[in-house]
N, C-alpha and C positions, 0 to 999 in steps of 0.2 A: 502494498500499500504506500504509495508515494505520499509526499506532505502536504499536498493539496487533499488528496482522498480523506487523509487523516483528520486534518482539520474539520473536514465535512462532517466525518463521525464522530467526532469531539463534539461538536455543536452539537448535531442530532440525537445521539444516542440518550437514552433515557437512563442508563447507568449513570452512575457518579465518577467523573473522571477528573484525577488531579496530578498536576505536575510539581515535584517540591523537591528542596535541594538536601543534599547529605544531611544539613543542619534543620532539616524538617520545616522550612520555609516554603510556605505555598509559592510557586513560581506561575501557575496556570491552574485556572478552575472551568470546568464547564456549566452551562445555564442549568444542566440538572442539579449540581451541589448545591450552584447558589441560591437556586429556587428553594432548596431544603433549609438553608441555615438563613434564608431571607435576609442576605447582604450582598451589596453588588460588588463587582469585581476591583474596582479600584479601591476598595475596603478592605481586601482579602489578601491583595500582592502582598508578599514581604511578610506576612505574617504567620506566627508559628503554628501549623495544624492543631497542635496539641492544646493549643486555646480554643478550639472547638469540639474537644474529646471530654468527657466525662472524667474528672480527676481519679476516678477509682479503678480506670481501664488507660490510664497513661502507661504505667510501668510495663503492661501487658504490649500496648503499642512500641513502646522504646525498645523492647526486645527484639520485636519482629524485624525493626530497621538495623539493630545490630547484628541480627543473622545476614541480612544483605549486606553490611561493611565487612562481613567475615568472609563473603565468597561466595552463599546461598544466592544464585541467581534469580529465586521467587519465594513469597511464602503467603500466608494469610493471615488475617488477623480480624476479631470481632471485638468492634468496640461501641461505646453508644455517643451519642452527639449530646451536647449540652442544648436545651430548650427549655422555656419557662413552664409550660405545662406538660408535655410529651417528652420522652424519652427515645431518642432513634437508635437501634442498632444495625449498625452499618458491617456487612463483612467485606474486608477489602480483599484484594490481590494485588500484592505488592511485588514489583519489578525493578530490579536495577540495572540502567543500562546507561555508560557513557556519564557516569557520576550525577543522574538524575534518577529521581524515584519516582516511577509511574505508579499510580493507585488507582483500581478499578474496583467502584463499591456497589454494593447493591444494599436497598434500605429496606426496612419494615418498621411500620409506624408502630409505636406499644402506648397506648391511649390510655390515660388512666378510668375515662367513661367507659371504655368499649375492651376492657383488658384481656377478659377471655377469649374475646374472639381474635384479640390481636395476638395473643400469647400463643394460639394454637397455628395463627399462621407462621409464625416464628418459629415452633417446634417443626413446622411442616417443611420450611425452608431451610430447617438445620438438618432434617432427615434427609430433603434432596441432595444440598452438599454432601455430606456423608456417603450417600449411595454413588453420587457423580464421583468422588476420589477412590472408592470401593472399585467402582467400574472401570475406571481408569489402571488401578495395578493390575486387578485381574485380567483386563485387555493386553496389557503388556507381556504379562506371564503367557497366556496363551496365544499370541502371536509368535513367541520363542518356540512352543510346541509346532506351531503351524509351519513356522519355518523349516523347522527339521522334517515334519510330514512331507511336505510340497518337494522338498529338496531330495528326500529318499525317492519319493513317487516318480520323480522325474527321472532320477539317476538310472532306477529299473527300468524306465521308459528307454531309456539312451541305450542302455544294455540291450535290449530286443529280447525276444521270446517267443519261440517257436509255439508256445501253447496260447492259443485266443482268449482261451478263460482266465488265464494269469493276465495278460495284458488289459481284458475289461476290467478285472479287479482292479489292478492299480489303476487305470483310469477313472475309476469309480472313487478311490480313495482321492486322487487329485481334485476330481469335480466338487466331492462333498467338503474336502479341506477349503476349496474356494467358497463354498456358499458359507462355512465357519467364519471366514474372514469378512465377509458382507455384515455379519451380525454383530462382529467385534468392530468393525466400522462404526456401527449405530451405536454400540456401548461409547466409544471415544467421542462421538458427537454429541452423546448425552454429557456426559461428564468435562465437554469443554477441552479434552485432550486432542479433540480431531483439529487439523490445521485446516481453515478454509481459503478457499481463493476467490474472492469475490470479485465480479464484472459488474458493470452497466450491463442491465438485462432488458432487454423490451418483454416486458409480462404480457400482452396479447398474443405476441408471435409466441411464446414460449409455452401458453396453456393451446392453442392452436398445434404444436406441435404434437403435444403431449396427447391431445384429444384424438388425434388420427392413430396412435397408438391404441390408446382406450377403446376405439370402435371395435379392434380384433381381440380383445383381450377380455371385457366385459362380458355377462350374460346375454344372451339374445335377448330376453324378455326385459331387459333394463334399456329405458329410452334415454340417451344423453343429448342434451339440450345445451349451447354453447351462447353466451350473451358477452357481447365485448363491448367496453364504452367506446365513443368514437376516438377521443383521442389518445396518443400510444404512450401510456406511463412507464418509465425508465425506474428501476431499480437497482441499488446495488446488493448484491448477495452470489452465492456460489451457486452457479447454474445446476449442476447437479444435486446439490442440496434443494435448492428450488423444486425440481422435478420429484424429486423424493419426497418431499413434505404433500405435495398434490396427491401424487399416486399412493401415498398412506391414506390421505384422506378418502380417495376413492376405492380403496379396498375395505374400507371401515365401510363405507356405504354400501359396497356390494354384499358386504357379508349379512349387512342387515334387510337385506331385500334378496330372501332366498326364492320368492317366489315373482321376481321380476317386480318392477315399479318405474321411476322417473328421477334420474339425475340431472340435476343442472350446475353448472360453474357458470359464475356471472362476475364480472369485473366492474368496479366503478369508482370515481375518484370524489372523495369526503373531504369534508375539514375537521377532521376528527370530532364526530358529533355523537358518539357511542358510548362515550362515559368511561374509554379505557384507560389505562395506566401511562400510554402516551403523554408525554408532556403538549399539552395545547396551547400553552400561552400566545403563541405566534398563530395558531391556526393554521399550520402549514400543512398543506394538501397530503393527502394520504392513497394510498391505493388499497382498496378494501375487494378482498379475493372470497365470493361465499361459494359453497361447496353443498347445496341442499339435496338431500334425499327423501323419498316418501317410504322409509323403510319403519321398522320398528320402534324407533326411539328409545329413551334411555330415561331411567330414573334420575332424582335428583342427589341421589348417593351416587350411581355411577358416574354423574358429571363431574361430580365434587373430587373426584379421584382419576379422571380418566386421561390426566396427562401426566400422572405420578409412573415412575419406571416400575416396570413387571406388572403393572396391574392391567390385566385382561378379563374380560367375560367370555372368552371363545373356551372352549374343550380344552384338556390337556393334551400339547402336541399340536395344535389348529395356531397359536401363536405365541409370541415370545413377551410380548408387552412392553414393548421397548419403541414400537412405530410411532404413536402418538405423544410419547415423553420425547423423541429424537426432535418430532417434528415442530415441539413445541421449544427447544433447545436451540433450531435451527433459526426458527424466526425472532425470538428476542436475543439471540446473537447477532443479526441483522437490522437491532434498532426497531422491531416489530411488536406486536402483539398478537395472540389467537383467542379466540373466545369460543363457546357451544352454545347453542341454545336448541332443546329437544323436547318433545312430549311424546308421551308412550301411543302408540298407536299412529301416530301421527306423522312423526319424521325426526329428521336431524337436519341440522348447518352448522357449519363449521364456519366462523368468521376470521379471514386473516388479514392485518392490518401491518403495512409496511410504508415507511417514507419514500416519497417520491422525488428524484433526484432531479433539479431543474436544469442542471449542466451536466452534459454528457462528453467525454473525451472519447476520441476515438482509439480503441484500443485494437491493434493487428494480432491476427491470430496466426501464431506461429504453427507451422506445419514442416514434415519432413519424411524421406523416406526410411522407412525401417531397414538397417544393416545390419549383419553380423561381422561382430571383427574378434581375429583368434587372442589368446590370451596366454601366452608362450613363454617359458624362459624368465618369468619375473619373481621375486621375492618378495613375500606378502606378509605382513605381521596381522593376524585377528587378534582384537581383543574382544573378549564376551564374557561374563559372568555365569552363563548357561552352556552347560556341558553338550546340553543336546544341539545348540546354533553352532557350538566351536567343531564337534564332530562332523556335523553335516557340512559346512563349510569346508572343513579340512579335506572332506571326500570330493566335495565339489572341484577344489581348487588345485588340488595335489597333483594330479595327474600328470601335470604338462607346466608346475610351477612349484618352487621351493615356498613353502608356508611353515609360519612360524605363530606358535599359540602363546596367548596369555590371557587368565581368567580372572586378572585383575591388574591396575594400573601399574601399580609398584613393580609387579613381573616385567610389564612390557616397557617399564622405562630402563630396565637392567638390560633389556635387549636391544633398545635404543642407542644406549651409550656404549655399548659394544663397537668400536671400530671395527673390527673383524667382521662386520655384518651389515652388507650394504642393502636396505630395505628400499624398494621402489614404491612401496605404497602402504599404508596402512589402512587397516579396515576394522573400526571400533564401534560399540554400541555407544548410544549417546548419553543413557543414565548406568553408572558404575558404582561400584562400592568405592570408598574412599575419597572418590572424586568425580565432577561430573564431566562431561565431554569436552566442554568451555575450557575448563580447567587444565584438562589433561593436554589438549590441543595446545594450549600456552606453552605448558613446561614442553612438550616436543618440540616446539619453534624454538624456544630458547636454545635446546641441545641441536636442533638440525632444521636452520630457518627454511631452508628448501623441501622440506619432506613433504608429500602427499599423503592426505589424509581424506580417507572417504568414512561418513557415520551412517550407522543402522540405528533406529529405533522400531521399537514396538509400540510408542505411543502414537504413531502416524505424525512424526512430526511434532512434539510437544510445542504447544504455543510459545511458550517465553525463550527454551532453550534454542529449540530449533532456528526462530527469527532471528536471534542473537549470531548463530552461527554461519545462515545464510547473509546478515549482513556482512560479514567477515570474509564472503566468497567461497565457503566451504560447501560441500556437495553432501545430501543425503539421502539414503534411500529407505523407504519403507519395508517393515517386515508384515508379513511374509512376502518375499520375491522370488520371481522364477529364474532359473540359472540364467537364462538367456538375459533377462532384465540385470542381475549381479554383475555378470561377465560385461556387459555393453557398459554398464555405469562406471563399472573400475577402469575399462579403456578409456571414456570419456574423462575420465581424472587424469589419468597419465598424460593425454595429449594435451592436457590445458596450457 
């Protein structure tokens, strides 16, 4: 995201955004934060952010800042803000970058007049945060397992087998592993560990493209109708994730109409008159995407839980309970909101609200021919704390190259310090015991400034660490990956 795009996101997002110095003085604050504290920007700049934090929580906040100063790239902290009649709990993600601290906060009002209801909201939010963190950790470990499973299944296929039944079984293992990887991507999106690649997207054009596919996959007794607004609204969102959101809503609608019915998708431009949590001070135009069905409808209890991870009303084995939770995460990460209205026996309507981008820069589409390059005669050092990953990558690369293995950074640094070993490229995991990838890369460059390094991650490019490394011109490959993708990524890094 370039500076202009970041500035636009900074102003439009409903999340609290601040940039502070290492001394915790506020350098910049976005409209969402200024609205919450009811103080103009001129009176905020240069002020110690701790003056807005409840005195009981300052020590907790200071500990998080000290973690950043000690070399940890990001951390989270929960604090309350000072207000006359209310106390606002803020859950901040704190990121250190170029001697500045970037804070991203989500807040929940604690109103003494309605404390039970607000406390329920707060506890629910905390539960979502915990589940998200657990999902990210589980996804990381599972992607290591999938890397091994996919790698060995491809190795078996490359060796060839005269028994078609064995070949078919291996192909099935590979295919199912790919489907498992898609579920992990949903977990990572929900936990916000999935990196997004937002573009300027023509909403109407995207929905028309999706509708062509829907007509071929929906039940024949479901009538699909599309109503698009006359103006062409552009939003900034990851295209693949936007399509996932629409497909999730449509698939839920189909499940609610086993005997057929009508499904409508409609776009319209509004000025945020629906009373959602999008900041409506400036009445900035929003795109409203409505997805309506004439299905069985939902109870009030179901609607209350519908966006919670792993919540599903489907039979065991029929759904993961991640689709709508992932959709909610995608939309809110893109500065929007999502709601549902439903009535038993009448049907359901999902409403997606997203900010319209008034100015669109042309972004060229990169394209290229897929080529295969041989990887022969290289010395490759692989660093990963997963034995499964180390053994799999050794099997893949050692036939035509010299491969060195290290399961922790200290062991790898010993090999790098050995002048008798000339390492062509280092393939290392992003998250390691002892130190993270960014710290390790810094230590490696101190020893050998020109050393080629390629990072792997099971976190699907961790939102903080990967961006830091990409900004430093490092390359990252996401687990699980194919043998072809791995070798090609290594080759491209070697010829940089």
